[in-house]
C-alpha positions in Angstrom: -30.3 -60.6 -23.0 -31.7 -59.0 -25.7 -35.4 -59.2 -24.2 -34.0 -57.3 -21.2 -35.9 -53.6 -21.4 -33.1 -52.0 -20.0 -30.8 -53.1 -22.8 -33.8 -52.1 -25.1 -34.2 -48.9 -23.5 -30.5 -47.8 -23.4 -29.6 -49.1 -26.6 -32.3 -47.6 -28.7 -32.1 -44.3 -26.4 -28.3 -44.5 -27.6 -28.9 -44.9 -31.2 -31.2 -42.0 -31.1 -29.6 -39.8 -29.7 -26.3 -40.4 -31.5 -28.6 -40.1 -34.8 -29.9 -36.6 -33.8 -26.4 -35.6 -32.4 -24.8 -36.2 -35.5 -27.6 -34.1 -37.6 -27.1 -31.6 -35.3 -23.7 -31.4 -35.5 -23.6 -30.8 -39.0 -26.6 -28.3 -39.5 -25.3 -26.4 -36.6 -21.7 -26.8 -37.0 -20.9 -27.1 -40.8 -22.6 -23.8 -41.8 -20.7 -22.4 -39.0 -17.4 -23.6 -39.5 -17.5 -22.7 -42.8 -18.3 -19.1 -42.1 -15.7 -19.3 -39.1 -13.1 -20.7 -41.8 -13.9 -17.8 -44.4 -14.0 -15.5 -41.6 -10.7 -16.4 -40.8 -9.6 -16.4 -43.9 -10.6 -12.8 -44.2 -8.9 -12.1 -40.9 -5.7 -13.4 -42.2 -5.4 -11.3 -44.7 -6.7 -8.7 -42.8 -3.7 -9.2 -40.1 -1.2 -8.9 -43.4 -2.4 -5.5 -44.3 -2.2 -5.1 -40.3 1.2 -5.9 -40.0 2.5 -4.2 -43.2 0.6 -0.8 -42.1 2.5 -1.4 -38.3 5.9 -2.1 -40.5 5.1 1.7 -42.2 4.2 3.0 -39.3 6.9 2.2 -37.0 9.2 3.1 -40.3 7.5 6.7 -40.1 7.8 7.0 -36.5 11.4 6.2 -36.6 11.8 8.5 -39.6 9.8 11.2 -37.0 12.2 10.3 -34.2 15.1 11.0 -36.3 13.9 14.1 -37.2 13.5 15.4 -33.4 17.0 13.8 -32.6 18.4 15.8 -35.5 16.7 19.3 -34.9 18.0 18.5 -30.5 21.6 17.8 -32.3 21.8 21.2 -34.4 19.9 23.2 -31.2 22.5 21.7 -29.0 25.3 22.6 -31.8 23.8 26.2 -32.6 24.0 26.6 -28.1 27.7 25.4 -28.0 29.3 27.3 -30.7 27.1 30.4 -29.6 28.6 30.0 -26.1 31.9 29.2 -27.5 31.4 32.7 -29.3 30.2 34.3 -26.0 33.1 32.7 -24.1 35.6 34.5 -26.4 33.8 38.0 -25.7 34.3 37.2 -22.0 37.6 37.2 -22.3 38.1 40.4 -24.3 36.3 41.9 -22.2 38.5 40.6 -19.3 41.7 42.3 -21.3 39.3 45.4 -21.9 38.8 45.0 -17.3 42.3 44.7 -16.9 43.5 47.8 -18.9 45.0 45.9 -21.6 43.2 47.1 -24.7 40.4 50.0 -24.8 36.9 49.1 -25.2 36.3 50.7 -28.5 39.2 49.1 -29.8 38.1 45.8 -28.4 34.6 45.7 -29.8 35.4 46.8 -33.0 38.2 44.1 -33.7 35.8 41.4 -32.0 32.9 42.5 -34.1 35.4 41.7 -37.5 36.7 38.7 -36.3 32.9 37.7 -35.2 32.3 38.1 -39.1 34.6 36.2 -40.4 33.9 33.2 -38.6 32.1 30.4 -40.7 31.5 26.7 -39.7 29.3 23.8 -41.1 27.2 24.2 -44.9 28.2 28.1 -44.6 26.5 29.1 -41.3 28.0 32.0 -39.2 27.4 33.8 -36.5 25.5 37.2 -36.0 25.4 40.0 -33.7 22.9 42.8 -33.3 22.7 45.7 -30.6 19.3 46.4 -28.8 18.2 48.5 -31.4 18.0 45.6 -33.7 20.9 46.4 -36.0 23.0 43.8 -36.9 26.7 45.3 -36.3 28.3 42.0 -37.2 27.3 39.6 -40.3 29.4 38.2 -42.8 27.0 39.4 -45.7 28.2 42.6 -46.9 24.4 43.9 -47.8 23.3 42.9 -44.0 26.3 43.9 -42.2 25.3 47.2 -40.7 21.7 46.8 -41.6 18.5 48.2 -39.5 16.5 45.0 -39.2 14.2 46.9 -36.7 11.4 46.3 -39.5 12.6 44.0 -42.0 10.4 40.8 -41.8 10.5 37.3 -43.6 8.6 36.2 -46.1 5.5 35.4 -44.2 5.5 38.8 -42.8 7.0 38.0 -39.7 9.7 40.2 -37.7 13.1 38.8 -37.6 15.4 40.0 -35.3 13.3 42.0 -32.7 11.8 39.2 -31.4 14.9 37.6 -30.4 16.1 40.6 -29.0 13.3 41.2 -27.1 13.7 37.2 -25.4 17.4 37.4 -25.2 17.0 40.7 -22.5 13.5 39.2 -20.9 15.1 35.3 -20.6 18.8 35.7 -21.3 18.8 33.0 -24.4 16.2 31.3 -26.2 15.1 29.6 -30.1 13.5 31.3 -32.7 12.4 30.1 -36.3 12.1 32.1 -39.3 12.7 32.1 -42.9 15.2 33.5 -44.5 17.7 32.7 -47.4 20.8 30.7 -47.0 24.4 32.9 -47.6 24.6 32.5 -51.0 21.4 31.8 -52.3 18.4 33.5 -53.1 16.0 30.7 -51.7 14.5 31.6 -48.2 14.3 28.5 -46.2 13.0 27.8 -42.4 15.7 28.7 -40.4 16.1 27.8 -36.7 18.4 30.5 -34.7 19.7 30.3 -31.0 20.7 33.8 -29.7 22.1 35.0 -26.3 21.8 38.5 -24.4 25.5 40.1 -23.7 24.3 42.6 -21.0 28.1 44.8 -20.4 27.9 45.7 -24.2 23.9 45.8 -24.9 24.5 43.0 -27.6 22.5 40.0 -28.6 24.5 37.1 -30.7 23.6 34.3 -32.4 23.8 31.7 -34.9 21.1 29.4 -36.8 20.9 26.1 -38.9 18.5 25.9 -42.1 15.9 23.5 -41.6 15.7 21.7 -44.9 19.1 19.9 -44.3 17.1 17.8 -41.9 14.0 17.4 -44.3 16.3 16.2 -47.1 18.0 13.5 -44.6 14.5 12.7 -44.2 13.2 12.4 -47.5 16.1 9.9 -48.2 14.9 8.0 -45.3 11.6 7.6 -46.6 12.7 6.9 -50.4 15.0 3.8 -48.6 11.6 3.0 -46.4 9.6 2.7 -49.6 12.5 0.7 -51.0 12.7 -1.8 -48.1 8.6 -2.5 -48.4 8.4 -2.7 -52.3 10.8 -5.9 -51.5 8.7 -7.2 -48.8 5.4 -6.3 -50.5 6.4 -8.3 -53.6 7.2 -11.7 -51.7 4.0 -11.7 -50.0 0.8 -13.5 -50.7 -2.6 -13.9 -49.9 -4.3 -17.2 -50.4 -3.1 -18.5 -53.8 -2.9 -15.2 -55.9 -3.8 -12.5 -52.9 -1.0 -9.5 -53.0 -0.5 -6.1 -51.3 -0.1 -2.6 -52.5 0.6 0.9 -52.0 -0.3 4.5 -53.4 -0.4 8.1 -52.8 -3.3 10.4 -52.4 -2.3 11.5 -56.0 -3.4 7.7 -56.7 0.3 7.5 -58.0 0.6 3.4 -57.2 3.9 3.6 -55.5 4.1 -0.1 -55.1 2.7 -3.3 -57.1 3.7 -7.1 -57.6 2.6 -5.9 -61.1 5.2 -4.1 -62.9 3.3 -2.7 -65.2 1.0 -0.8 -62.9 3.9 0.1 -60.4 4.9 3.6 -60.6 2.1 4.5 -62.7 -1.2 7.0 -62.3 -4.4 4.5 -61.8 -7.0 7.4 -61.4 -8.1 6.6 -64.6 -8.9 2.7 -64.0 -12.4 2.3 -63.2 -15.0 -0.4 -61.6 -17.0 -1.7 -64.6 -19.6 -2.5 -62.0 -20.0 0.9 -61.0 -18.2 3.0 -63.7 -16.4 5.0 -60.8 -12.6 5.3 -61.0 -11.7 2.1 -58.6 -8.7 4.1 -57.2 -11.0 6.7 -55.3 -13.5 3.8 -54.0 -10.1 2.1 -52.6 -9.5 5.6 -51.0 -13.2 5.9 -49.8 -13.3 2.8 -47.6 -10.4 3.6 -45.9 -12.4 5.9 -43.9 -15.4 3.1 -43.5 -14.8 1.0 -40.0 -14.9 -1.8 -42.3 -12.2 -0.9 -44.3 -13.1 -3.3 -47.1 -14.8 -3.4 -50.6 -15.7 -6.1 -53.2 -15.9 -5.5 -56.1 -15.8 -7.8 -59.2 -12.7 -8.1 -61.6 -11.0 -10.1 -63.8 -8.4 -12.8 -63.3 -5.0 -13.6 -65.2 -6.1 -16.6 -66.4 -9.7 -15.5 -67.5 -8.3 -11.8 -68.7 -11.2 -8.8 -69.7 -13.8 -10.9 -68.0 -15.0 -8.7 -64.8 -17.2 -11.6 -63.4 -14.9 -12.8 -60.3 -15.9 -10.9 -57.1 -12.6 -9.7 -55.5 -12.4 -8.3 -51.7 -9.9 -5.2 -50.6 -9.1 -3.6 -47.4 -7.7 -0.7 -47.1 -5.6 1.6 -44.7 -4.9 4.9 -44.6 -1.4 6.4 -43.2 -1.6 10.0 -42.5 2.4 9.6 -41.9 3.3 9.0 -45.3 0.0 10.3 -46.7 -0.1 6.3 -48.2 -3.0 3.9 -49.0 -2.1 0.4 -48.6 -4.2 -2.0 -49.3 -4.3 -5.6 -49.8 -6.7 -7.6 -52.3 -8.0 -11.6 -53.0 -10.5 -13.3 -54.8 -13.5 -14.7 -52.2 -13.7 -17.6 -54.3 -9.9 -18.3 -52.8 -10.8 -17.5 -49.2 -14.0 -19.9 -49.6 -11.9 -22.9 -51.0 -10.8 -24.0 -47.1 -14.4 -24.1 -45.8 -15.6 -25.8 -48.3 -13.1 -28.7 -48.0 -13.2 -28.6 -44.5 -17.1 -29.2 -44.6 -16.8 -32.4 -46.8 -14.6 -33.7 -44.2 -16.7 -32.8 -41.0 -19.1 -35.0 -43.3 -17.2 -37.9 -43.5 -16.1 -37.9 -40.3 -19.7 -37.8 -38.9 -20.8 -40.6 -40.8 -17.8 -43.0 -39.8 -18.7 -41.6 -36.0 -22.6 -42.2 -36.1 -21.5 -46.2 -37.1 -18.6 -46.6 -34.7 -21.3 -44.8 -32.1 -23.5 -47.1 -32.4 -21.8 -50.2 -32.4 -19.8 -49.1 -29.3 -23.0 -48.5 -27.6 -24.4 -52.1 -28.3 -20.9 -53.9 -27.4 -21.0 -51.1 -23.8 -24.5 -52.2 -23.3 -24.0 -55.7 -23.8 -21.3 -56.0 -21.0 -23.1 -53.5 -18.6 -26.8 -55.3 -18.6 -25.8 -58.9 -18.3 -24.5 -57.9 -14.8 -26.9 -55.5 -13.6 -29.5 -58.2 -14.9 -27.9 -60.6 -12.2 -27.9 -58.5 -9.0 -31.5 -57.4 -9.8 -32.1 -61.0 -9.2 -30.4 -61.4 -6.0 -32.0 -58.3 -4.9 -35.6 -59.7 -5.6 -34.5 -63.0 -4.0 -33.4 -60.6 -0.8 -36.5 -58.6 -1.2 -38.7 -61.9 -0.4 -36.6 -62.5 2.7 -34.5 -64.6 1.6 -30.8 -63.0 3.3 -28.9 -65.7 2.6 -28.6 -65.2 -1.0 -26.1 -63.7 -2.5 -24.5 -62.7 -5.8 -21.6 -64.6 -7.3 -20.7 -61.3 -9.6 -16.5 -61.4 -10.1 -15.5 -58.3 -11.9 -12.3 -55.6 -11.6 -14.5 -53.0 -12.2 -17.3 -50.6 -10.7 -20.0 -53.2 -11.1 -17.9 -56.2 -9.4 -17.4 -53.2 -6.5 -21.0 -53.2 -6.8 -21.7 -56.8 -6.0 -18.9 -57.0 -3.2 -20.7 -54.0 -1.5 -23.6 -55.3 -1.8 -23.3 -58.6 -0.3 -21.2 -56.7 2.8 -24.5 -54.5 3.0 -26.5 -57.5 3.0 -24.5 -59.3 5.8 -24.8 -56.1 7.7 -28.2 -55.5 7.3 -28.4 -59.2 8.9 -26.3 -58.7 11.7 -28.3 -55.2 12.7 -31.4 -57.1 12.6 -30.0 -59.4 14.9 -28.3 -57.1 17.4 -30.6 -54.0 17.1 -32.1 -53.6 20.7 -28.1 -54.3 22.1 -27.2 -51.2 19.9 -29.8 -49.1 20.6 -29.2 -49.1 23.9 -25.5 -48.4 23.4 -25.8 -45.5 21.1 -28.7 -44.3 24.2 -25.7 -44.3 26.9 -23.6 -42.3 24.3 -25.9 -40.0 23.4 -26.4 -38.7 27.5 -23.0 -39.0 28.1 -22.2 -36.7 24.9 -25.2 -34.1 26.0 -24.0 -34.4 29.8 -20.9 -32.9 28.1 -22.3 -30.4 25.7 -24.2 -28.9 29.1 -20.9 -28.9 31.0 -19.0 -27.0 28.3 -22.0 -24.6 27.8 -21.6 -24.1 31.7 -18.2 -23.5 31.3 -18.7 -20.9 28.2 -21.2 -19.2 30.2 -19.0 -18.8 33.2 -16.0 -17.7 31.6 -18.1 -15.1 29.4 -19.6 -13.7 32.6 -15.8 -13.4 33.9 -15.3 -11.8 31.0 -17.2 -9.0 31.4 -16.8 -8.6 35.3 -12.9 -8.6 34.0 -13.8 -5.1 31.5 -16.0 -3.8 34.1 -12.9 -3.9 36.8 -11.2 -0.5 37.7 -8.4 -1.8 40.4 -6.0 -5.0 39.7 -7.0 -6.5 43.0 -10.6 -6.7 41.8 -9.4 -8.9 39.0 -8.2 -11.5 41.2 -11.7 -11.4 43.4 -13.3 -12.0 39.8 -10.6 -14.9 39.4 -11.1 -16.5 43.0 -15.6 -16.3 42.3 -15.0 -17.9 39.0 -12.9 -21.0 39.5 -14.9 -21.6 42.8 -17.8 -21.8 40.4 -16.3 -23.9 38.1 -14.4 -26.3 40.6 -16.2 -26.2 43.4 -14.8 -29.0 45.5 -11.2 -27.2 44.6 -9.6 -24.4 46.5 -6.6 -22.2 45.4 -4.2 -18.7 45.3 -3.3 -16.0 43.4 0.4 -15.2 43.7 1.7 -11.8 42.2 5.3 -10.4 41.7 6.6 -7.7 43.8 8.0 -4.7 41.7 11.5 -6.5 42.3 10.6 -9.5 40.6 12.2 -11.1 43.7 9.1 -12.7 45.6 5.7 -14.7 44.9 3.1 -13.0 47.3 -0.4 -13.9 48.2 -2.9 -11.8 46.2 -6.3 -14.0 47.3 -7.8 -17.2 48.4 -10.6 -19.4 48.2 -11.7 -22.8 49.4 -10.7 -24.5 52.9 -8.8 -27.4 51.7 -5.3 -25.6 51.4 -2.5 -27.2 53.1 -0.5 -25.2 56.2 2.6 -25.6 54.3 1.4 -23.5 51.7 3.3 -19.7 52.2 1.8 -16.3 52.0 5.4 -15.1 50.0 7.9 -17.4 48.4 10.7 -17.1 45.8 9.7 -17.5 42.1 12.6 -19.6 41.3 11.1 -22.6 43.2 7.8 -22.3 41.1 8.3 -24.9 38.5 5.3 -23.2 36.4 7.0 -19.9 36.1 10.9 -21.4 35.4 8.7 -23.1 32.5 6.6 -20.4 31.5 3.6 -22.7 30.7 1.1 -24.7 33.1 2.7 -27.7 35.7 0.6 -29.7 37.8 1.3 -32.6 40.1 -1.9 -35.4 40.4 -3.2 -36.3 43.8 -1.2 -38.9 45.5 1.8 -38.2 44.2 4.8 -39.4 46.5 7.8 -36.9 45.8 6.2 -33.6 44.1 9.1 -31.3 42.7 7.5 -27.9 43.4 8.2 -26.9 47.3 5.3 -25.1 47.5 2.8 -28.4 46.6 0.5 -29.5 49.5 1.8 -31.7 51.7 -1.3 -34.0 52.2 -2.6 -36.3 49.6 -3.6 -33.9 47.3 -2.8 -32.8 43.9 -2.0 -29.0 42.1 -2.2 -27.0 39.5 0.1 -24.2 38.8 -0.7 -21.8 35.6 1.5 -18.9 35.0 -0.5 -14.9 34.6 1.3 -14.2 31.3 0.6 -11.2 29.8 2.8 -7.9 27.6 5.6 -10.7 27.2 6.5 -11.7 30.8 4.7 -13.4 33.6 2.6 -11.8 36.1 2.2 -14.5 39.0 1.1 -17.5 39.2 -2.8 -19.4 39.7 -2.8 -22.4 41.8 -5.4 -24.6 42.1 -5.5 -27.5 45.0 -7.2 -30.6 43.6 -8.7 -32.8 46.9 -7.5 -36.6 46.6 -9.8 -38.4 44.9 -9.9 -41.1 41.8 -8.7 -40.1 38.7 -4.9 -38.6 39.0 -3.4 -37.7 36.0 -6.9 -37.5 34.3 -8.0 -34.6 37.1 -5.3 -32.5 35.9 -5.7 -32.3 32.3 -9.4 -32.1 32.8 -8.9 -28.6 34.7 -5.6 -27.1 32.7 -7.8 -25.8 29.6 -10.4 -23.9 31.6 -7.5 -22.8 34.0 -5.2 -21.3 31.0 -8.3 -19.4 29.7 -9.1 -18.6 33.2 -5.3 -17.0 34.2 -4.8 -15.6 30.3 -7.9 -13.3 31.2 -7.1 -12.4 34.3 -3.2 -11.5 33.4 -4.4 -9.3 30.5 -6.9 -7.6 32.3 -4.5 -6.8 35.5 -1.9 -5.6 33.1 -4.0 -3.1 31.2 -5.4 -1.9 34.8 -1.0 -1.8 36.1 -0.7 0.2 32.6 -3.9 2.6 33.2 -2.5 3.5 36.6 0.9 3.7 35.5 0.2 6.0 32.9 -2.0 7.9 35.2 0.4 8.3 37.5 2.6 9.7 34.7 0.3 11.9 33.1 -0.2 14.1 36.4 3.2 13.4 37.9 7.2 15.2 37.6 9.2 12.6 37.1 12.1 14.2 38.8 10.6 15.6 42.2 7.6 13.3 42.1 5.1 16.1 43.0 2.4 16.9 40.9 3.1 18.4 37.3 2.0 21.7 35.9 -1.2 20.1 34.0 -2.2 18.6 37.0 -2.3 22.3 38.4 -4.3 23.5 36.3 -6.7 21.4 36.8 -7.2 21.4 40.4 -6.6 24.8 40.6 -10.3 25.3 38.9 -11.7 22.4 40.8 -10.7 24.3 43.9 -11.9 27.7 43.2 -14.9 26.2 42.7 -14.8 24.4 46.1 -14.1 27.4 47.9 -16.9 29.4 46.0 -19.0 27.1 46.9 -18.3 26.4 50.7 -17.3 30.4 51.0 -13.8 29.5 52.1 -10.3 30.9 51.4 -7.8 29.6 48.8 -3.6 30.3 49.6 -1.6 29.8 46.5 1.8 29.4 47.5 5.0 30.2 44.4 8.0 29.2 45.4 11.2 29.7 43.4 15.3 28.2 44.0 17.6 31.4 44.7 20.5 31.7 42.6 19.9 28.3 40.9 21.8 29.0 37.8 24.7 29.1 39.5 24.4 26.2 41.5 23.9 24.7 38.0 27.2 26.5 36.5 29.2 25.7 39.5 28.3 22.0 40.3 26.6 20.8 36.9 23.0 19.8 36.0 23.2 16.5 38.3 23.3 18.8 41.2 20.9 21.1 40.1 18.9 17.9 39.5 19.3 17.0 43.2 18.5 20.3 44.8 15.4 20.2 42.7 14.6 16.4 43.6 15.5 17.0 47.5 13.4 20.3 47.6 10.7 18.2 45.8 10.6 15.7 48.7 11.3 18.6 51.8 7.6 20.5 50.6 6.0 17.3 49.9 6.6 16.2 53.7 5.7 19.5 55.3 2.2 19.9 53.4 -0.8 18.6 54.8 -2.9 16.1 53.1 -5.5 18.0 51.7 -2.4 20.2 50.5 -1.5 20.1 46.5 2.1 20.5 46.0 3.6 20.6 42.2 6.5 21.2 40.6 5.5 25.1 38.4 8.5 24.4 35.7 12.4 24.7 36.0 12.9 25.8 39.9 9.5 27.0 40.1 7.3 25.2 42.3 3.7 25.6 44.2 1.5 24.8 46.7 -2.2 25.0 46.7 -3.7 25.5 50.5 -7.3 24.7 50.4 -9.3 26.4 53.5 -5.9 28.6 54.2 -6.9 32.6 54.7 -4.3 35.0 54.0 -2.2 35.0 57.6 -1.9 31.5 57.7 -0.9 31.0 53.8 1.6 33.7 54.8 2.4 31.9 58.2 2.6 28.2 56.3 5.2 30.4 53.4 7.3 31.5 56.0 7.4 28.5 58.1 8.7 26.4 54.8 11.5 29.2 53.7 13.1 29.0 57.4 13.3 25.3 57.1 14.6 25.0 53.9 17.3 27.9 54.9 18.2 25.8 58.0 17.5 22.0 56.9 17.9 21.5 53.5 21.3 20.1 52.4 21.8 18.7 49.5 25.2 16.7 48.3 27.5 17.9 45.6 30.1 15.5 44.7 32.9 15.6 47.4 30.9 19.0 48.7 27.9 19.3 50.7 25.6 22.6 49.4 24.2 23.6 52.8 22.9 27.4 51.9 19.7 26.5 49.7 17.2 29.4 50.0 14.3 29.9 48.6 11.8 33.1 47.7 8.2 33.0 48.2 5.1 34.6 46.6 2.0 34.1 48.7 -1.7 34.6 47.3 -5.1 34.2 48.7 -8.3 33.6 46.9 -11.0 36.3 46.4 -8.8 38.6 47.6 -5.7 38.6 45.4 -7.7 37.1 42.3 -10.6 36.2 41.2 -9.9 33.3 38.5 -7.2 30.8 38.3 -5.0 33.0 36.2 -5.3 36.2 38.3 -4.4 34.3 41.2 -1.6 32.5 39.6 -0.5 36.2 38.4 -0.7 37.7 42.2 1.1 35.0 43.4 4.1 35.3 40.4 4.3 38.5 40.8 4.6 38.6 44.5 7.9 36.3 43.7 9.2 38.7 41.8 9.0 40.9 44.8 10.6 39.0 47.0 13.2 38.0 44.4 13.8 42.0 43.7 14.1 42.2 47.6 17.1 40.8 48.0 15.7 36.9 48.0 15.1 34.2 51.1 12.0 36.0 52.0 8.4 36.0 51.7 6.1 38.9 50.0 2.2 38.7 50.4 0.1 40.1 47.4 -3.1 41.8 48.6 -5.7 43.7 46.5 -3.1 44.0 43.4 -0.6 45.5 45.8 2.6 43.7 47.1 2.8 43.8 50.8 6.2 42.5 52.0 7.1 40.3 54.7 10.2 40.2 56.9 12.7 37.3 56.2 16.5 36.9 56.6 
């Protein structure tokens, strides 16, 4: 094995690689790890500082939240007390309104009672008139005083802003500086005021903000005490610590009792000669928040030669500086220890790696060499050579596969020509199948394009017949559609000439198994007892595919297969294509039906079946253009049912609808093919009469009126309405109007004239004047 070139090359490469890798790891990782560990220790110190700062910040936020809550509570209390006094004033005003007490006496008593009212820490309620005169105040010096020009210690007016705010807004808050009752020193005061417009008063009461500030300072002292206990117990590395001082350089918290609660402004940095306190305060404004300086150690006092690092954060809420400090050699000690351990591990790893490489290569190279010897024999033409390696790993698998490969190679050489012929035949069959499917895809694609171009439902099945005949030239077939009542399947189209005479033009859909199951159903050629009653009577087979679209069955596509070999395979070969044809055809047919139905609904009146107003507006413009182009007359009859409201009120709206429905059918039955009968709206109808001069239009209107009066009969429950009459207005283009609007207005004016003349008559419009026509 030691003479193996593969072993020598692999082992030497691995040894060199392990040595270089170990050196690279040491050179690139040890300095980095040392620096990273030092940075981690430094970040740890910063993290402790950040944690303490966050703790102090949260305490500050809690105090501020308490301050806001206390002020809000005081505001609510001030408002409640003021509302209580206002409620008492309203009660007194009610007594005055009832005449139980004179207004002057009520005001006098009320002002005196409010003046005597006290609450809380010597707080009170005052009342001012609209001239800023204090008409009720517990202080005798201020009672009755004019405060229109009195200002607080900062020169701000006191009472006038509250009077103005009360008169504008009804209530509000005002802050100013004033002395507490019985005291001389001024304090900030928050006052709530309300307007009493009936007597021209403004009432108010206030609270001194210094009460809240005292509690804030007490809470701040409690925070400082808790923070001191926490910082005294916190250490960074071995001897590092945290401390807190304020902007006046007073040391508030320090683990050294000799420094705590002292001013260290005079303590200087021996290296720079500047105040160490000011240097710490200066770095708080820098992005890195760190200061490196030289200091002594407790074990070596007075020798300022030891590097020390401090991180400082400023807290504007408390006006504090929070700092942490530690000696740099303590931060680096962990990195030095880790570096030594890495070096020992690297040396051990190098030795283990070389030994492991030798053992691994020895186990790997020996079987590979034997496998290479066998390969050389096979390369020399000895196909009987095999390897005897038997291992339960990847090399053993490789040896077994190698032997199998040699056996297969030997077999391939012996049977090469036979297998080439088989593969050629298989390839030809696949090419034929591919060409057939490509042709079917082209035909189906063309069918889809043709279906999209269809405009009538029957055209879709002509496309289906042509497509199916092209895909299955030996077959014939039919398409059956369900009628509107879905009771019969009627023949829509057929193709081919091998349909059995037994196939019917129309049959019950319940006899079709494809419609019953809503899926394809077929019977192969030569079936003895077919289930489908509409199946061919001879030896032919058939395939029925339901036309499914929009959640329902539209009909069925039936394909008749001539007698041939293949039986069930003939059905399976056609099912997929027929289902694709049926799906496209059913969807196209349903879309065209829906388009026709929507078009009909858009131009037809649902109740009478006549054209609607929208269709009239479009058609009238078109007919006017045609009349102008051919220089012919165009008549227009406007019809209204007489006393229609009375019919609705007497017999109900159902009878009224029946009258309109009957009249619509009546007008449609007596219209010419070119006439256009429309429901104009409500009980009004219009009839367009192309190529009708004024006399012909008038005559048609008169005949219609007489026919309705004598023949229109409408059932109304147990009774029959036999006295339905109509009034008609007639206008003719171009005599009575040049535009559609003018023609409609002329006919409408003539209709109203017929109504005015007594109804059941015809009135013609003539050049802007109404020409009456006699009627009953």
